[in-house]
Backbone as a chain_set.jsonl record, in Angstrom:
{"seq": "XXXXXXXXXXXXXXXXXXXXXXXXXXXXXXXXXXXXXXXXXXXXXXXXXXXXXXXXXXXXXXXXXXXXXXXXXXXXXXXXXXXXXXXXXXXXXXXXXXXXXXXXXXXXXXXXXXXXXXXXXXXXXXXXXXXXXXXXXXXXXXXXXXXXXXXXXXXXXXXXXXXXXXXXXXXXXXXXXXXXXXXXXXXXXXXXXXXXXXXXXXXXXXXXXXXXXXXXXXXXXXX", "coords": {"N": [[0.853, -1.204, 0.0], [0.576, 2.198, -0.908], [2.293, 5.045, 0.401], [0.666, 7.716, 2.089], [1.514, 10.474, 1.202], [2.545, 13.826, 0.306], [3.998, 15.852, -2.395], [6.231, 17.109, -1.3], [7.012, 15.277, 0.569], [5.379, 15.284, 2.79], [2.725, 14.715, 5.087], [-0.498, 14.273, 3.745], [-2.746, 14.788, 5.199], [-1.905, 16.566, 6.981], [-2.238, 19.529, 8.799], [-0.634, 21.748, 8.981], [0.774, 24.689, 7.5], [3.378, 25.136, 6.842], [6.123, 24.651, 4.736], [8.101, 21.816, 3.871], [11.086, 21.286, 2.433], [12.309, 19.152, -0.164], [15.422, 18.35, -0.233], [17.14, 16.592, -1.581], [15.804, 16.12, -3.989], [15.82, 18.676, -5.238], [18.551, 19.153, -5.431], [19.21, 17.192, -7.256], [17.81, 18.154, -9.474], [19.223, 20.552, -9.935], [21.802, 19.603, -10.592], [21.171, 18.241, -12.949], [20.273, 20.323, -14.578], [22.623, 21.862, -14.758], [24.212, 20.071, -16.171], [22.856, 20.002, -18.624], [23.178, 22.624, -19.545], [25.93, 22.675, -19.993], [26.184, 20.848, -22.08], [24.872, 22.134, -24.079], [22.121, 22.106, -24.171], [18.698, 23.111, -23.549], [16.507, 23.931, -20.753], [14.364, 22.215, -21.092], [15.397, 19.912, -22.104], [16.008, 19.615, -24.788], [18.135, 20.14, -27.676], [19.805, 23.224, -27.968], [20.621, 24.384, -30.341], [19.134, 23.261, -32.396], [16.522, 23.581, -31.661], [13.638, 25.45, -32.279], [12.382, 27.109, -30.411], [14.405, 27.737, -28.672], [15.975, 29.242, -30.389], [14.349, 31.467, -30.767], [14.372, 32.473, -28.189], [16.993, 33.259, -28.037], [16.985, 35.393, -29.78], [15.439, 37.138, -28.334], [17.126, 37.735, -26.297], [18.896, 39.649, -27.21], [21.455, 42.095, -27.519], [23.54, 40.858, -26.132], [23.977, 38.281, -27.096], [25.06, 38.666, -29.584], [27.618, 38.327, -32.11], [31.157, 39.034, -31.545], [32.377, 40.378, -33.639], [30.275, 41.703, -34.912], [29.482, 43.423, -32.877], [31.759, 45.008, -32.771], [31.667, 46.34, -35.217], [29.451, 47.996, -34.843], [30.406, 49.615, -32.819], [32.309, 51.094, -34.142], [30.948, 53.022, -35.525], [30.29, 56.44, -36.301], [29.344, 59.258, -34.269], [26.124, 60.909, -34.197], [25.606, 63.521, -36.515], [24.874, 66.923, -37.411], [23.038, 67.972, -40.321], [24.64, 69.449, -43.116], [23.572, 70.573, -45.37], [20.382, 71.749, -46.509], [17.358, 69.865, -46.551], [15.779, 69.274, -49.541], [12.558, 69.438, -50.23], [10.637, 70.559, -51.79], [11.486, 70.866, -54.38], [10.541, 69.784, -56.778], [8.037, 70.804, -56.912], [5.054, 71.81, -58.447], [5.913, 71.109, -60.975], [5.894, 69.176, -64.01], [6.337, 65.795, -64.685], [7.446, 63.16, -66.707], [6.685, 59.856, -66.28], [7.989, 56.641, -66.395], [7.264, 53.177, -66.545], [9.268, 51.281, -64.632], [11.63, 49.05, -63.17], [13.756, 50.051, -61.872], [14.825, 51.86, -59.109], [15.602, 54.549, -59.09], [14.304, 55.685, -61.242], [11.668, 55.765, -60.681], [8.614, 57.419, -59.62], [8.659, 59.862, -57.008], [10.445, 60.395, -53.906], [13.792, 59.979, -54.111], [16.304, 58.06, -52.595], [19.625, 58.1, -52.752], [21.622, 56.902, -51.281], [20.544, 54.569, -50.105], [19.313, 53.478, -52.288], [16.514, 53.53, -52.855], [13.109, 54.446, -53.524], [10.799, 56.679, -52.23], [7.418, 57.391, -51.562], [6.072, 59.656, -50.39], [6.674, 62.824, -48.7], [6.772, 62.828, -45.889], [7.281, 60.171, -45.155], [9.734, 60.001, -46.388], [11.32, 61.751, -44.87], [11.234, 60.376, -42.442], [12.672, 58.172, -43.248], [15.31, 59.115, -43.908], [16.076, 59.935, -41.438], [16.21, 57.624, -40.088], [17.452, 54.544, -38.566], [18.674, 52.581, -40.253], [19.364, 54.006, -42.594], [21.162, 55.883, -41.542], [23.169, 54.192, -40.61], [24.293, 53.322, -42.997], [25.496, 55.626, -43.718], [27.551, 55.577, -42.009], [26.996, 56.349, -39.389], [25.661, 56.529, -36.089], [22.78, 56.539, -33.867], [23.504, 57.845, -31.636], [24.645, 60.712, -29.818], [27.255, 63.146, -29.319], [28.351, 63.896, -26.053], [28.346, 67.035, -24.772], [30.992, 68.906, -23.372], [31.979, 71.044, -20.597], [33.659, 73.01, -21.597], [32.9, 73.035, -24.289], [30.308, 74.062, -24.096], [30.843, 76.587, -23.066], [32.307, 77.679, -25.204], [30.326, 77.734, -27.175], [28.494, 79.559, -26.052], [30.109, 81.826, -26.018], [30.448, 82.261, -28.764], [27.808, 82.826, -29.523], [27.393, 85.157, -28.048], [29.227, 86.861, -29.265], [28.121, 87.026, -31.807], [25.706, 88.343, -31.268], [26.665, 90.789, -30.304], [27.896, 91.777, -32.603], [25.678, 92.273, -34.2], [24.512, 94.328, -32.751], [26.416, 96.389, -32.874], [26.408, 96.968, -35.535], [25.858, 99.444, -37.989], [22.821, 101.314, -38.177], [20.252, 101.355, -40.691], [20.1, 104.169, -42.732], [17.813, 106.189, -44.202], [17.892, 108.696, -45.527], [20.625, 109.045, -46.006], [21.048, 106.934, -47.749], [19.539, 107.758, -49.989], [20.952, 110.067, -50.749], [23.42, 108.962, -51.423], [22.659, 107.437, -53.628], [21.864, 109.444, -55.435], [24.327, 110.728, -55.795], [25.794, 108.731, -57.067], [24.383, 108.522, -59.478], [24.834, 111.073, -60.56], [27.598, 110.978, -60.962], [27.738, 108.978, -62.927], [26.372, 110.252, -65.057], [28.086, 112.413, -65.487], [30.395, 111.118, -66.388], [29.408, 110.037, -68.759], [28.787, 112.347, -70.197], [31.305, 113.456, -70.513], [32.467, 111.536, -72.146], [30.952, 111.826, -74.461], [31.731, 114.361, -75.268], [34.388, 113.872, -75.911], [34.075, 112.124, -78.085], [32.882, 113.866, -79.86], [34.916, 115.614, -80.528], [36.612, 113.895, -81.871], [35.141, 112.811, -84.078], [33.358, 114.705, -86.116], [31.162, 114.1, -87.666], [29.276, 112.75, -86.258], [27.384, 114.421, -85.118], [24.593, 114.62, -84.947], [23.888, 112.333, -83.523], [25.187, 112.847, -81.146], [23.825, 115.119, -80.298], [21.308, 114.082, -79.811], [21.863, 112.352, -77.692], [22.746, 114.255, -75.9], [20.411, 115.672, -75.431], [18.992, 113.679, -74.172], [20.431, 113.412, -71.813], [19.956, 115.904, -70.72], [17.224, 115.785, -70.267], [17.138, 113.827, -68.301], [18.557, 115.021, -66.214], [16.825, 117.017, -65.65]], "CA": [[0.0, 0.0, 0.0], [1.408, 3.389, -1.038], [2.241, 5.983, 1.515], [-0.212, 8.87, 1.868], [2.368, 11.647, 1.377], [2.547, 14.767, -0.797], [5.218, 15.993, -3.196], [7.331, 17.503, -0.423], [7.135, 14.216, 1.581], [4.615, 15.658, 3.978], [1.454, 14.006, 5.185], [-1.572, 15.028, 3.113], [-3.724, 15.18, 6.219], [-1.274, 17.509, 7.911], [-2.887, 20.854, 8.735], [0.361, 22.825, 9.04], [1.044, 25.297, 6.194], [4.821, 25.317, 6.677], [6.656, 23.694, 3.773], [9.363, 21.108, 4.14], [11.673, 21.095, 1.105], [13.034, 17.915, -0.439], [16.74, 18.8, -0.671], [17.699, 15.647, -2.545], [15.139, 16.319, -5.279], [16.272, 19.917, -5.857], [19.954, 18.965, -5.793], [19.192, 16.406, -8.484], [17.399, 19.068, -10.545], [20.312, 21.499, -10.193], [22.86, 18.892, -11.315], [20.669, 17.955, -14.296], [20.264, 21.594, -15.325], [24.014, 22.201, -15.028], [24.686, 19.181, -17.232], [22.249, 20.415, -19.882], [23.815, 23.866, -19.984], [27.265, 22.349, -20.499], [26.055, 20.125, -23.35], [24.175, 22.973, -25.055], [20.69, 21.85, -24.156], [17.943, 24.019, -22.688], [15.927, 23.305, -19.566], [13.389, 21.188, -21.459], [16.107, 18.715, -22.507], [16.283, 19.59, -26.218], [19.354, 20.829, -28.082], [19.483, 24.64, -28.18], [20.908, 24.8, -31.707], [18.109, 22.762, -33.3], [15.191, 23.883, -31.146], [13.216, 26.801, -32.687], [12.071, 27.923, -29.237], [15.671, 28.266, -28.173], [16.404, 30.296, -31.313], [13.564, 32.665, -30.459], [14.837, 33.025, -26.917], [18.256, 33.951, -28.301], [16.666, 36.686, -30.376], [14.933, 38.018, -27.28], [18.209, 38.155, -25.403], [19.367, 40.922, -27.728], [22.828, 42.417, -27.881], [24.529, 40.025, -25.454], [24.247, 37.087, -27.874], [25.607, 39.002, -30.883], [29.057, 38.046, -32.214], [32.053, 40.149, -31.227], [32.646, 41.143, -34.858], [29.145, 42.601, -35.132], [29.572, 44.471, -31.859], [32.855, 45.899, -33.13], [31.207, 47.18, -36.314], [28.571, 49.02, -34.3], [31.194, 50.545, -32.017], [33.087, 51.938, -35.031], [30.102, 54.044, -36.137], [30.469, 57.792, -35.783], [28.172, 59.818, -33.591], [25.191, 61.624, -35.061], [26.015, 64.886, -36.851], [23.836, 67.738, -38.056], [23.187, 68.099, -41.771], [25.22, 70.706, -43.583], [22.684, 71.109, -46.404], [18.953, 71.657, -46.204], [16.651, 68.842, -47.321], [14.913, 69.908, -50.538], [11.32, 68.68, -50.4], [9.744, 71.273, -52.707], [12.196, 71.142, -55.628], [9.721, 69.383, -57.927], [6.679, 71.304, -56.701], [4.508, 72.535, -59.583], [6.522, 70.654, -62.224], [5.326, 67.985, -64.634], [7.39, 64.819, -64.951], [7.008, 61.966, -67.42], [7.077, 58.686, -65.502], [7.974, 55.39, -67.137], [7.223, 51.981, -65.695], [10.602, 50.686, -64.575], [11.954, 48.421, -61.888], [14.875, 50.783, -61.277], [14.279, 52.758, -58.086], [15.902, 55.947, -59.394], [13.415, 56.171, -62.295], [10.292, 55.722, -60.207], [8.193, 58.714, -59.059], [8.767, 59.993, -55.558], [11.696, 60.911, -53.341], [14.798, 58.927, -54.279], [17.455, 58.069, -51.691], [20.761, 57.528, -53.462], [22.413, 56.091, -50.354], [19.893, 53.264, -49.912], [18.773, 53.055, -53.585], [15.074, 53.305, -52.722], [12.245, 55.584, -53.82], [9.727, 56.784, -51.241], [6.324, 58.073, -52.251], [5.659, 60.945, -49.821], [7.744, 63.551, -48.016], [6.838, 62.454, -44.472], [8.0, 58.894, -45.093], [11.123, 60.256, -46.786], [12.003, 62.307, -43.702], [11.409, 59.272, -41.494], [13.715, 57.274, -43.762], [16.653, 59.689, -43.795], [16.386, 60.047, -40.012], [16.127, 56.292, -39.51], [18.669, 53.847, -38.156], [19.316, 51.895, -41.379], [19.969, 55.013, -43.463], [22.316, 56.472, -40.857], [24.234, 53.195, -40.555], [24.971, 53.341, -44.293], [26.329, 56.836, -43.699], [28.547, 55.333, -40.953], [26.62, 57.106, -38.205], [24.712, 55.899, -35.177], [21.794, 57.468, -33.32], [24.058, 58.455, -30.43], [25.234, 62.038, -29.99], [28.355, 63.457, -28.4], [28.002, 64.637, -24.84], [29.138, 68.26, -24.738], [31.683, 69.199, -22.125], [31.811, 72.429, -20.127], [34.383, 73.882, -22.53], [32.078, 73.171, -25.493], [29.193, 74.963, -23.775], [31.396, 77.942, -22.959], [32.648, 78.137, -26.552], [29.072, 78.042, -27.868], [27.961, 80.8, -25.484], [30.966, 82.923, -26.476], [30.138, 82.511, -30.171], [26.501, 83.489, -29.571], [27.57, 86.513, -27.529], [29.916, 87.628, -30.302], [27.166, 87.258, -32.889], [24.752, 89.363, -30.813], [27.369, 92.075, -30.228], [28.1, 92.258, -33.972], [24.409, 92.829, -34.663], [24.256, 95.59, -32.05], [27.363, 97.406, -33.338], [26.193, 97.229, -36.955], [25.15, 100.723, -38.142], [21.433, 101.218, -38.61], [19.981, 101.831, -42.05], [19.68, 105.571, -42.787], [17.124, 106.391, -45.479], [18.387, 109.925, -46.166], [21.98, 108.78, -46.504], [20.932, 106.053, -48.909], [19.079, 108.569, -51.13], [22.057, 110.936, -51.168], [24.416, 108.13, -52.1], [22.122, 107.069, -54.947], [21.959, 110.639, -56.28], [25.728, 110.96, -56.114], [26.19, 107.731, -58.059], [23.774, 108.895, -60.763], [25.544, 112.249, -61.076], [28.9, 110.542, -61.468], [27.518, 108.266, -64.189], [26.043, 111.236, -66.088], [29.288, 113.199, -65.78], [31.268, 110.282, -67.215], [28.804, 109.918, -70.082], [28.93, 113.638, -70.859], [32.706, 113.591, -70.883], [32.721, 110.637, -73.269], [30.337, 112.434, -75.64], [32.585, 115.466, -75.706], [35.57, 113.303, -76.564], [33.66, 111.612, -79.388], [32.594, 115.008, -80.724], [36.192, 116.123, -81.01], [37.214, 112.919, -82.776], [34.334, 112.598, -85.289], [32.295, 115.719, -86.228], [30.013, 113.579, -88.41], [28.301, 112.169, -85.325], [26.783, 115.536, -84.388], [23.192, 114.339, -84.65], [23.842, 111.339, -82.442], [25.615, 113.497, -79.918], [22.759, 116.013, -79.856], [20.242, 113.252, -79.235], [22.321, 111.89, -76.379], [22.789, 115.42, -75.022], [19.025, 115.939, -75.031], [18.622, 112.634, -73.203], [21.059, 113.763, -70.539], [19.274, 117.079, -70.177], [15.925, 115.365, -69.739], [17.37, 113.093, -67.055], [18.99, 115.987, -65.204], [15.68, 117.874, -65.336]], "C": [[0.884, 1.248, 0.0], [1.212, 4.31, 0.144], [1.391, 7.188, 1.145], [0.57, 10.154, 2.153], [2.31, 12.516, 0.133], [3.886, 14.831, -1.505], [6.426, 16.321, -2.333], [7.496, 16.533, 0.75], [6.485, 14.616, 2.911], [3.271, 14.939, 3.941], [0.339, 14.864, 4.601], [-2.598, 15.523, 4.121], [-3.159, 16.181, 7.214], [-1.886, 18.892, 7.72], [-1.903, 22.008, 8.795], [0.639, 23.341, 7.632], [2.536, 25.54, 5.959], [5.36, 24.235, 5.748], [7.917, 23.029, 4.305], [9.94, 20.695, 2.796], [12.417, 19.762, 1.028], [14.384, 18.297, -1.036], [17.329, 17.876, -1.72], [17.099, 15.861, -3.941], [15.657, 17.572, -5.985], [17.756, 19.889, -6.177], [20.063, 18.181, -7.093], [18.807, 17.286, -9.673], [18.525, 20.035, -10.921], [21.437, 20.836, -10.968], [22.439, 18.601, -12.753], [20.675, 19.218, -15.158], [21.675, 22.042, -15.677], [24.569, 21.347, -16.159], [24.129, 19.606, -18.589], [22.865, 21.698, -20.421], [25.194, 23.612, -20.562], [27.197, 21.679, -21.866], [25.295, 20.918, -24.403], [22.708, 22.705, -25.157], [20.007, 22.867, -23.254], [17.312, 23.25, -21.543], [14.929, 22.208, -19.897], [14.042, 19.914, -21.952], [16.419, 18.651, -23.976], [17.527, 20.388, -26.516], [19.025, 22.264, -28.466], [19.73, 25.075, -29.607], [19.805, 24.399, -32.672], [16.698, 23.136, -32.874], [14.776, 25.288, -31.568], [12.87, 27.695, -31.519], [13.332, 28.534, -28.661], [16.193, 29.381, -29.066], [15.651, 31.586, -31.048], [14.007, 33.304, -29.158], [16.154, 33.754, -27.098], [18.006, 35.32, -28.917], [16.196, 37.67, -29.32], [16.034, 38.498, -26.35], [18.883, 39.429, -25.884], [20.851, 40.98, -27.959], [23.853, 41.485, -27.258], [24.903, 38.795, -26.261], [24.834, 37.394, -29.244], [27.101, 38.696, -30.921], [29.893, 39.28, -31.925], [32.327, 41.008, -32.447], [31.531, 42.141, -35.132], [29.139, 43.73, -34.121], [30.637, 45.491, -32.226], [32.441, 46.838, -34.243], [30.33, 48.31, -35.792], [29.332, 50.037, -33.459], [31.971, 51.512, -32.901], [32.255, 53.032, -35.691], [30.342, 55.401, -35.482], [29.184, 58.261, -35.097], [27.35, 60.665, -34.561], [25.642, 63.074, -35.256], [24.864, 65.613, -37.538], [24.106, 67.832, -39.552], [23.775, 69.459, -42.122], [24.328, 71.372, -44.631], [21.229, 70.908, -45.996], [18.294, 70.618, -47.103], [15.647, 69.534, -48.242], [13.691, 69.022, -50.775], [10.383, 69.313, -51.422], [10.415, 71.582, -54.038], [11.374, 70.816, -56.864], [8.281, 69.882, -57.817], [6.222, 72.128, -57.903], [5.081, 72.131, -60.923], [5.845, 69.375, -62.705], [6.464, 67.053, -65.022], [6.787, 63.6, -65.639], [7.569, 60.751, -66.696], [6.942, 57.446, -66.365], [7.971, 54.223, -66.163], [8.572, 51.284, -65.761], [10.816, 50.098, -63.194], [13.109, 49.116, -61.186], [14.317, 51.836, -60.328], [14.476, 54.223, -58.442], [14.95, 56.531, -60.432], [11.952, 56.148, -61.884], [9.899, 57.071, -59.61], [8.285, 58.722, -57.545], [10.103, 60.583, -55.152], [12.723, 59.784, -53.34], [15.944, 59.128, -53.3], [18.605, 57.355, -52.384], [21.577, 56.607, -52.568], [21.855, 54.681, -50.234], [19.303, 52.7, -51.198], [17.297, 52.656, -53.451], [14.341, 54.601, -53.072], [11.056, 55.56, -52.875], [8.673, 57.741, -51.78], [6.003, 59.454, -51.696], [6.783, 61.53, -48.976], [7.882, 63.146, -46.553], [7.601, 61.146, -44.299], [9.465, 59.068, -45.472], [11.926, 60.831, -45.617], [12.229, 61.24, -42.638], [12.538, 58.346, -41.931], [15.11, 57.845, -43.542], [17.05, 59.94, -42.344], [16.41, 58.693, -39.316], [17.48, 55.65, -39.282], [19.407, 53.229, -39.34], [20.014, 52.876, -42.307], [21.227, 55.605, -42.829], [23.468, 55.482, -40.746], [24.989, 53.131, -41.875], [25.821, 54.595, -44.462], [27.401, 56.768, -42.617], [28.282, 56.198, -39.72], [25.626, 56.304, -37.375], [23.726, 56.954, -34.687], [22.286, 58.162, -32.054], [24.69, 59.803, -30.761], [26.355, 62.242, -28.978], [27.832, 64.236, -27.194], [28.924, 65.845, -24.732], [29.751, 68.456, -23.357], [31.44, 70.659, -21.729], [32.499, 73.403, -21.076], [33.591, 74.085, -23.82], [30.925, 74.14, -25.262], [29.687, 76.404, -23.684], [31.741, 78.509, -24.33], [31.396, 78.519, -27.337], [28.472, 79.347, -27.357], [28.783, 82.003, -25.93], [30.674, 83.27, -27.93], [28.797, 83.231, -30.317], [26.59, 84.93, -29.079], [28.24, 87.411, -28.562], [28.964, 87.976, -31.44], [26.167, 88.352, -32.517], [25.413, 90.739, -30.766], [27.623, 92.649, -31.615], [26.817, 92.867, -34.537], [24.128, 94.181, -34.017], [25.168, 96.704, -32.54], [27.189, 97.741, -34.814], [25.401, 98.527, -37.116], [23.739, 100.508, -38.685], [21.266, 101.82, -40.006], [19.426, 103.252, -41.994], [19.088, 105.84, -44.165], [17.67, 107.604, -46.227], [19.776, 109.706, -46.758], [21.946, 107.902, -47.744], [20.486, 106.82, -50.152], [20.204, 109.447, -51.655], [23.131, 110.143, -51.907], [23.956, 107.725, -53.496], [22.196, 108.249, -55.912], [23.393, 110.891, -56.715], [26.219, 109.97, -57.168], [25.626, 108.066, -59.436], [24.478, 110.102, -61.383], [26.91, 111.874, -61.631], [28.766, 109.814, -62.8], [27.224, 109.232, -65.325], [27.253, 112.08, -66.465], [30.247, 112.408, -66.664], [30.727, 110.162, -68.64], [28.95, 111.215, -70.879], [30.357, 113.861, -71.333], [33.033, 112.726, -72.088], [32.12, 111.196, -74.557], [31.176, 113.592, -76.172], [33.833, 114.955, -76.409], [35.231, 112.756, -77.948], [33.385, 112.75, -80.372], [33.872, 115.596, -81.308], [36.8, 115.185, -82.042], [36.442, 112.795, -84.08], [33.2, 113.621, -85.344], [31.053, 115.198, -86.933], [28.913, 113.052, -87.49], [27.585, 113.244, -84.509], [25.328, 115.247, -84.015], [23.053, 113.35, -83.49], [24.2, 111.97, -81.111], [24.517, 114.414, -79.387], [21.618, 115.225, -79.209], [20.628, 112.769, -77.838], [22.367, 113.04, -75.39], [21.386, 115.78, -74.535], [18.546, 114.923, -73.989], [19.193, 112.94, -71.828], [20.339, 114.935, -69.892], [17.919, 116.7, -69.579], [16.072, 114.601, -68.422], [17.727, 114.045, -65.92], [17.837, 116.912, -64.805], [15.972, 119.305, -65.661]], "O": [[1.819, 1.356, 0.794], [0.161, 4.358, 0.782], [1.405, 7.628, -0.005], [0.355, 10.83, 3.159], [2.058, 12.02, -0.965], [4.779, 14.015, -1.277], [7.53, 15.854, -2.611], [8.043, 16.897, 1.792], [6.992, 14.316, 3.992], [2.761, 14.604, 2.872], [0.234, 16.048, 4.92], [-3.238, 16.554, 3.916], [-3.833, 16.592, 8.159], [-2.028, 19.361, 6.591], [-2.317, 23.16, 8.669], [0.732, 22.561, 6.684], [2.899, 26.116, 4.933], [5.092, 23.049, 5.943], [8.681, 23.609, 5.076], [9.366, 19.86, 2.097], [13.049, 19.31, 1.982], [14.473, 18.545, -2.238], [17.962, 18.348, -2.665], [17.807, 15.789, -4.946], [15.907, 17.544, -7.19], [18.182, 20.551, -7.123], [20.914, 18.476, -7.932], [19.399, 17.181, -10.748], [18.747, 20.3, -12.102], [21.977, 21.429, -11.902], [23.251, 18.703, -13.672], [21.043, 19.174, -16.332], [21.905, 22.55, -16.774], [25.312, 21.84, -17.008], [24.843, 19.575, -19.591], [23.052, 21.837, -21.63], [25.589, 24.268, -21.526], [28.055, 21.914, -22.716], [25.093, 20.426, -25.513], [22.096, 23.057, -26.165], [20.613, 23.415, -22.334], [17.555, 22.054, -21.382], [14.67, 21.346, -19.057], [13.35, 18.927, -22.201], [17.06, 17.69, -24.402], [17.941, 21.222, -25.711], [18.072, 22.503, -29.208], [19.118, 26.041, -30.063], [19.555, 25.098, -33.654], [15.767, 23.013, -33.669], [15.485, 26.244, -31.255], [13.039, 28.912, -31.603], [13.343, 29.684, -28.221], [16.779, 30.348, -28.582], [16.23, 32.672, -31.096], [14.018, 34.528, -29.031], [16.423, 34.742, -26.414], [18.712, 36.284, -28.624], [16.495, 38.862, -29.38], [15.902, 39.532, -25.695], [19.386, 40.21, -25.076], [21.447, 40.057, -28.514], [24.945, 41.332, -27.807], [26.023, 38.3, -26.138], [25.09, 36.465, -30.01], [27.781, 38.79, -29.899], [29.423, 40.413, -32.038], [32.492, 42.222, -32.328], [31.786, 43.276, -35.532], [28.826, 44.871, -34.464], [30.454, 46.691, -32.022], [32.815, 48.011, -34.231], [30.447, 49.45, -36.241], [28.939, 51.201, -33.394], [32.268, 52.629, -32.478], [32.818, 53.898, -36.362], [30.566, 55.496, -34.275], [28.1, 57.725, -35.323], [27.838, 61.079, -35.613], [26.008, 63.762, -34.303], [24.0, 64.996, -38.16], [25.254, 67.779, -39.994], [23.45, 70.476, -41.509], [24.331, 72.596, -44.763], [20.903, 70.001, -45.23], [18.634, 70.504, -48.281], [14.779, 70.28, -47.788], [13.78, 67.988, -51.437], [9.434, 68.67, -51.872], [9.963, 72.471, -54.759], [11.493, 71.491, -57.886], [7.406, 69.427, -58.555], [6.925, 73.044, -58.33], [4.762, 72.761, -61.932], [5.3, 68.603, -61.917], [7.447, 67.485, -65.625], [5.758, 63.075, -65.215], [8.781, 60.629, -66.518], [5.906, 57.224, -66.992], [8.591, 54.275, -65.101], [8.97, 50.765, -66.804], [10.271, 50.57, -62.197], [13.411, 48.808, -60.033], [13.439, 52.613, -60.703], [13.621, 55.055, -58.136], [14.798, 57.75, -60.502], [11.084, 56.489, -62.688], [10.769, 57.802, -59.136], [8.022, 57.716, -56.886], [10.8, 61.194, -55.962], [12.552, 58.771, -52.663], [16.491, 60.225, -53.185], [18.559, 56.141, -52.58], [22.161, 55.635, -53.047], [22.609, 53.708, -50.259], [18.838, 51.56, -51.209], [16.894, 51.577, -53.883], [14.881, 55.698, -52.933], [10.386, 54.537, -52.737], [8.995, 58.768, -52.378], [5.685, 60.355, -52.472], [7.718, 60.829, -48.587], [8.994, 63.122, -46.025], [8.452, 61.02, -43.419], [10.335, 58.374, -44.947], [13.074, 60.444, -45.399], [13.285, 61.199, -42.006], [13.268, 57.805, -41.102], [15.996, 57.148, -43.048], [18.229, 60.137, -42.049], [16.605, 58.615, -38.104], [18.511, 56.143, -39.74], [20.63, 53.335, -39.428], [21.129, 52.617, -42.76], [22.236, 55.803, -43.506], [24.63, 55.886, -40.784], [26.2, 52.908, -41.88], [26.757, 54.615, -45.261], [28.076, 57.758, -42.335], [29.209, 56.709, -39.091], [24.853, 55.505, -37.904], [23.83, 58.125, -35.052], [21.569, 58.972, -31.467], [25.207, 60.002, -31.86], [26.396, 61.6, -27.928], [26.981, 65.117, -27.32], [30.14, 65.696, -24.614], [29.121, 68.209, -22.328], [30.775, 71.405, -22.448], [31.987, 74.493, -21.332], [33.603, 75.177, -24.388], [30.603, 74.947, -26.134], [29.03, 77.326, -24.167], [31.496, 79.686, -24.594], [31.396, 79.505, -28.075], [27.991, 80.157, -28.149], [28.233, 83.073, -26.19], [30.655, 84.446, -28.293], [28.664, 84.139, -31.137], [25.939, 85.819, -29.627], [27.871, 88.575, -28.718], [28.999, 89.086, -31.972], [25.819, 89.189, -33.35], [24.801, 91.739, -31.141], [27.576, 93.865, -31.799], [26.863, 93.859, -35.265], [23.571, 95.074, -34.655], [24.74, 97.856, -32.616], [27.773, 98.713, -35.294], [24.378, 98.704, -36.455], [23.499, 99.646, -39.53], [22.041, 102.676, -40.431], [18.433, 103.522, -41.318], [19.782, 105.731, -45.177], [17.886, 107.539, -47.438], [20.059, 110.134, -47.876], [22.723, 108.103, -48.678], [20.99, 106.57, -51.247], [20.393, 109.561, -52.866], [23.682, 110.611, -52.904], [24.755, 107.674, -54.432], [22.551, 108.075, -57.077], [23.646, 111.227, -57.872], [26.979, 110.341, -58.062], [26.313, 107.912, -60.446], [24.692, 110.144, -62.595], [27.328, 112.4, -62.662], [29.583, 110.007, -63.7], [27.748, 109.074, -66.428], [27.429, 112.425, -67.634], [30.846, 112.964, -67.585], [31.489, 110.184, -69.606], [29.205, 111.188, -72.083], [30.587, 114.39, -72.42], [33.797, 113.141, -72.959], [32.712, 111.057, -75.627], [31.308, 113.772, -77.383], [34.282, 115.543, -77.393], [36.017, 112.909, -78.883], [33.628, 112.613, -81.571], [33.892, 116.026, -82.461], [37.438, 115.641, -82.99], [37.074, 112.68, -85.13], [32.177, 113.431, -84.686], [29.986, 115.799, -86.809], [27.759, 112.926, -87.9], [27.222, 113.017, -83.355], [24.88, 115.579, -82.917], [22.216, 113.516, -82.603], [23.597, 111.669, -80.081], [24.296, 114.486, -78.178], [21.044, 115.642, -78.202], [19.809, 112.781, -76.919], [22.078, 112.868, -74.206], [21.197, 116.148, -73.375], [17.806, 115.254, -73.062], [18.528, 112.754, -70.809], [20.134, 114.961, -68.678], [17.516, 117.214, -68.536], [15.228, 114.718, -67.534], [17.25, 113.888, -64.797], [17.875, 117.523, -63.737], [15.118, 120.17, -65.461]]}, "num_chains": 1, "name": "protein.A"}
């Protein structure tokens, strides 16, 4: 007749709620689990290389299971930098373009990314693409940015202060001075033209009619 005992070798009719652990059973489990880890098996007893569940668990583990070579490639990426040129999204606005059915991405309608060799249909998706991780990795950049030091902050503040001071010291626009300068330039131009006409008159008397017409033009301009 079998003994009336539970899993933890306690009497089923016992009313005490305090557990009594079976040390031999858990030591056996620990040794078995250690053996499976050494042989490349998971806790269920199957081989981790051939088991699809184990493969999925490796994917969930993330960066720790990646090869050292792949980690090294990601470490060599440069930090994120600001664009030097402005993104042109309205260059083809209002223009008509003949589109041909082609499998080549560069000949398809939309926003073409030369770096990734893809064409994107709308501007919002294009901005998401050029700011995305895959596009930046092809440009040898990561999504991380440099942490500015105190000296960098001081240099930036000094540059901004210099820019503001240059704007304040810049002379204000004077309307009267601008008008006087324009009048002076016009008078100098007319004086040069008049002098040239006089020189032509001395050289060729036959051009008297032309000179008179030009002289009348100058007189009308001078008022």
